[in-house]
DOVO-262697 format. One line per 2 residues: their letters; for each residue x, y, z of N, C-alpha, C. Coordinates in steps of 0.001 Angstrom, whole numbers, plus 500000, padded with zeros to 6 digits. Example, Ala and Ser with C-alpha at 12.3 -4.5 7.8 and 13.67 -1.06 7.14 Angstrom:
2
AS = 513190:494310:507800:512300:495500:507800:513200:496700:507800 | 512850:497750:507080:513670:498940:507140:512900:500030:507870 .
This chain:
147
XX = 483065:128829:277652:482254:129878:277061:481495:130604:278165 | 481467:131880:278072:480719:132720:279000:479233:132495:278762 .
XX = 478521:132095:279815:477120:131746:279624:476315:132060:280876 | 475150:132669:280670:474234:132896:281776:473467:131613:282047 .
XX = 473032:131430:283279:472277:130234:283635:470875:130277:283019 | 470237:129122:282956:468848:129040:282479:467939:129871:283373 .
XX = 468223:129886:284687:467421:130690:285612:467424:132149:285191 | 468606:132675:284896:468721:134078:284485:468048:134285:283136 .
XX = 468274:133372:282204:467649:133485:280885:466125:133528:281008 | 465551:132611:281765:464096:132564:281923:463575:133776:282695 .
XX = 464353:134248:283652:463955:135447:284388:463914:136657:283458 | 464923:136792:282603:464938:137909:281657:463756:137829:280695 .
XX = 463466:136628:280206:462301:136451:279323:461006:136813:280046 | 460882:136386:281291:459677:136672:282076:459519:138165:282356 .
XX = 460628:138800:282708:460577:140245:282973:460255:141013:281694 | 460811:140568:280594:460490:141182:279302:458995:141023:279017 .
XX = 458465:139845:279241:457039:139578:279028:456193:140505:279892 | 456543:140627:281166:455793:141505:282067:455914:142968:281647 .
XX = 457080:143363:281175:457272:144750:280723:456357:145054:279541 | 456240:144113:278641:455388:144321:277463:453906:144348:277815 .
XX = 453541:143836:278979:452137:143852:279434:451775:145194:280055 | 452753:146043:280261:452529:147425:280699:451656:147534:281951 .
XX = 452042:146810:282995:451350:146918:284274:450206:145939:284480 | 449831:145200:283454:448781:144188:283619:449380:142958:284289 .
XX = 448619:142341:285177:449062:141136:285858:449128:139954:284888 | 450077:139072:285133:450194:137832:284362:450472:136700:285345 .
XX = 449794:135594:285184:450008:134449:286066:451251:133681:285633 | 451772:132884:286567:452915:132028:286245:452527:131041:285152 .
XX = 451306:130547:285199:450833:129600:284178:450831:130262:282798 | 450311:131484:282729:450279:132215:281456:451691:132436:280924 .
XX = 452584:132891:281798:453958:133169:281375:454622:131882:280890 | 454455:130801:281646:455092:129539:281254:454553:129035:279924 .
XX = 453261:129185:279702:452681:128746:278428:453129:129632:277271 | 453116:130930:277471:453487:131865:276402:454959:131748:276021 .
XX = 455803:131452:277016:457245:131397:276768:457764:129966:276630 | 456856:128998:276767:457216:127584:276662:458332:127225:277650 .
XX = 458083:127562:278925:459021:127308:280015:458316:126413:281027 | 459043:125484:281616:458491:124610:282645:457837:125441:283746 .
XX = 456588:125120:284054:455833:125860:285069:456530:125794:286425 | 456987:124616:286820:457616:124449:288129:458900:125267:288230 .
XX = 459722:125181:287200:460983:125931:287190:460707:127436:287195 | 459750:127862:286383:459411:129276:286307:458854:129784:287634 .
XX = 458005:128990:288273:457417:129402:289550:458490:129694:290585 | 459493:128825:290659:460599:129051:291602:461383:130304:291236 .
XX = 461592:130506:289955:462318:131692:289495:461540:132963:289824 | 460226:132943:289602:459392:134111:289912:459391:134399:291407 .
XX = 459386:133358:292238:459443:133555:293685:460739:134256:294090 | 461838:133846:293473:463124:134478:293768:463123:135935:293315 .
XX = 462557:136201:292135:462467:137587:291652:461603:138427:292579 | 460569:137821:293125:459695:138536:294049:460438:138851:295351 .
XX = 461151:137877:295895:461915:138094:297126:462982:139162:296955 | 463502:139281:295743:464538:140282:295486:463955:141655:295162 .
XX = 462627:141756:295081:461986:143046:294862:461883:143473:293406 | 462125:142553:292470:462034:142918:291055:460607:142807:290519 .
XX = 459815:141919:291109:458401:141797:290735:457555:141759:292003 | 456268:142002:291828:455294:141895:292921:454245:140872:292507 .
XX = 453609:140272:293489:452520:139363:293174:451248:139841:293849 | 450151:139501:293226:448837:139786:293796:448120:138449:293881 .
XX = 447646:138118:295061:446965:136849:295279:445510:136951:294840 | 444892:135818:294671:443463:135791:294389:443145:135368:292973 .
XX = 441854:135342:292700:441373:134847:291410:441871:135687:290244 | 442054:136950:290447:442583:137826:289399:444035:138214:289689 .
XX = 444717:137329:290373:446086:137597:290781:447092:137336:289669 | 448334:137559:290011:449413:137347:289065:450633:138154:289458 .
XX = 451528:138296:288513:452781:139014:288732:452835:140267:287882 | 453553:141253:288404:453763:142510:287713:455145:143035:288130 .
XX = 455764:143826:287283:457053:144416:287644:456879:145298:288880 | 457837:145253:289784:457785:146056:291003:458197:147504:290752 .
XX = 458894:147726:289669:459302:149083:289268:459354:149113:287750 | 459586:150252:287218:459593:150393:285766:460658:149539:285111 .
XX = 460410:149082:283880:461390:148235:283193:462707:148950:282914 | 462692:150279:282933:463923:151039:282741:464755:151111:284019 .
XX = 464196:150624:285135:464910:150645:286415:465403:149260:286823 | 465239:148279:285942:465707:146921:286224:466766:146562:285189 .
XX = 467987:146368:285657:469084:146033:284745:469320:144523:284728 | 470058:144091:283739:470455:142682:283686:471244:142336:284945 .
XX = 472059:143262:285425:472831:143027:286653:471928:142750:287842 | 470802:143465:287942:469852:143208:289026:469356:141763:288976 .
XX = 469064:141288:287783:468532:139937:287601:469597:138904:287932 | 470795:139107:287425:471895:138186:287706:472160:138132:289205 .
XX = 472187:139270:289865:472452:139317:291304:471364:138592:292095 | 470119:138672:291634:469016:138020:292332:469057:136501:292206 .
XX = 469581:136004:291102:469457:134571:290808:470748:133774:290812 | 471855:134412:290589:473120:133693:290405:474254:134455:291052 .
XX = 475340:133733:291231:476556:134468:291510:476964:135087:290176 | 477770:136064:290210:478141:136746:288978:478884:135800:288047 .
XX = 478448:135720:286801:479182:134884:285851:480561:135479:285587 | 481540:134626:285471:482920:135054:285252:483431:134527:283915 .
XX = 484176:135369:283232:484725:134988:281942:485825:133938:282113 | 486601:134043:283174:487547:133010:283579:487487:132917:285094 .
XX = 487841:131764:285612:487665:131502:287033:488448:132453:287937 | 489629:132863:287522:490480:133673:288401:490030:135135:288500 .
XX = 489091:135547:287661:488578:136913:287737:487439:136892:288746 | 487773:137288:289985:486777:137234:291043:486765:138525:291837 .
XX = 485901:138570:292822:485737:139787:293607:486684:139865:294803 | 487538:138887:294951:488456:138875:296080:489893:138994:295576 .
XX = 490793:139274:296497:492211:139333:296152:492840:137945:296186 | 492106:136973:296705:492622:135607:296797:492799:135031:295399 .
XX = 493967:134493:295145:494270:133930:293834:494726:132495:294016 | 493828:131542:293755:494139:130129:293939:494775:129501:292705 .
XX = 494935:130252:291670:495473:129696:290424:496943:129340:290598 | 497280:128136:290187:498683:127715:290306:499571:128429:289298 .
XX = 498961:129076:288313:499728:129801:287292:499776:131311:287570 | 499341:131735:288718:499223:133164:289011:500511:133948:288760 .
XX = 501647:133360:289093:502925:134035:288917:503260:134289:287443 | 502863:133360:286582:503234:133421:285171:502092:133840:284241 .
XX = 500940:134067:284777:499762:134311:283937:499864:135650:283206 | 499599:135595:281924:499638:136822:281118:498253:137242:280635 .
XX = 497220:136480:281009:495877:136849:280539:494946:137355:281633 | 495355:137256:282900:494439:137668:283970:494028:139129:283828 .
XX = 494954:140013:283652:494596:141431:283551:493718:141710:282322 | 494058:141221:281128:493161:141443:279983:491766:140846:280214 .
XX = 491691:139683:280849:490381:139077:281131:489599:139907:282142 | 490308:140494:283097:489660:141365:284077:489067:142589:283381 .
XX = 489790:143148:282421:489290:144294:281649:488025:143902:280886 | 488054:142733:280239:486875:142259:279504:485719:142016:280471 .
XX = 485993:141415:281634:484955:141164:282643:484292:142477:283062 | 485084:143500:283287:484542:144807:283697:483665:145402:282591 .
XX = 484041:145204:281336:483231:145703:280218:481894:144979:280158 | 481928:143674:280361:480683:142894:280375:479786:143365:281517 .
XX = 480362:143550:282690:479594:144019:283845:478988:145389:283575 | 479726:146265:282916:479207:147596:282580:478015:147489:281624 .
XX = 478105:146574:280662:476979:146362:279738:475770:145839:280504 | 475984:144865:281394:474882:144324:282194:474283:145394:283106 .
XX = 475136:146264:283658:474647:147346:284525:473798:148356:283755 | 474156:148597:282505:473492:149657:281743:472365:149172:280840 .
XX = 472214:147858:280681:471158:147335:279822:469950:146971:280677 | 468806:147545:280349:467607:147364:281160:466586:146453:280479 .
XX = 465631:146035:281264:464522:145233:280736:463775:146038:279674 | 463681:147325:279862:463043:148181:278864:463748:148055:277517 .
XX = 465063:148076:277535:465818:147938:276286:465639:146555:275672 | 465593:145523:276512:465380:144167:276014:463986:143997:275412 .
XX = 463091:144898:275736:461710:144809:275270:461453:145633:274014 | 462485:146268:273487:462327:147100:272298:462753:146326:271061 .
XX = 461866:146190:270095:462205:145462:268861:463446:146011:268165 | 463682:147318:268261:464834:147918:267595:466139:147327:268129 .
XX = 466250:147181:269444:467446:146604:270029:467597:145148:269600 | 466496:144430:269560:466548:143023:269160:466993:142901:267711 .
XX = 466584:143834:266867:467004:143827:265476:468500:144072:265357 | 469009:144969:266152:470443:145254:266134:471212:144043:266632 .
XX = 470709:143379:267661:471378:142225:268221:471359:141039:267259 | 470335:140951:266404:470211:139857:265448:470038:140415:264057 .
XX = 471095:140995:263474:470955:141596:262152:470562:140543:261106 | 469810:141000:260145:469400:140070:259095:470603:139741:258213 .
XX = 470572:138553:257596:471696:138163:256736:471912:139198:255618 | 473148:139448:255335:473482:140403:254274:473702:141801:254776 .
X = 473489:142059:256087:473729:143399:256635:475053:143457:257327 .
């Protein structure tokens, strides 16, 4: 099953949380408590997001984290690139021409999987933290029963 790592999931939740704060600083402790995420794990994730330029930190008693740019300028792809290697729908769909699959000669699904992989990447490239922070999008993603 195609699945994002917990690091990416928690990073997206954290960035969404910061986006909804509209420029107000939030501490790692606050974010971990509000999102029910391990403080230690979240702290490491926030450090990685900071090193990648997606968030900024302010030290001191009134310190915390804030988005480094607008939520409409941060895509899911940016987050995935900062924290993980790109998730692949199947192992043979990679960024190189090297094909280690023993079935490469006979494979009939590599090209269709590559097409699906490119579609997923396009969605990740075009979906921003701003969109993840809009209730309307969340409603569409989780339609109520009977719709």
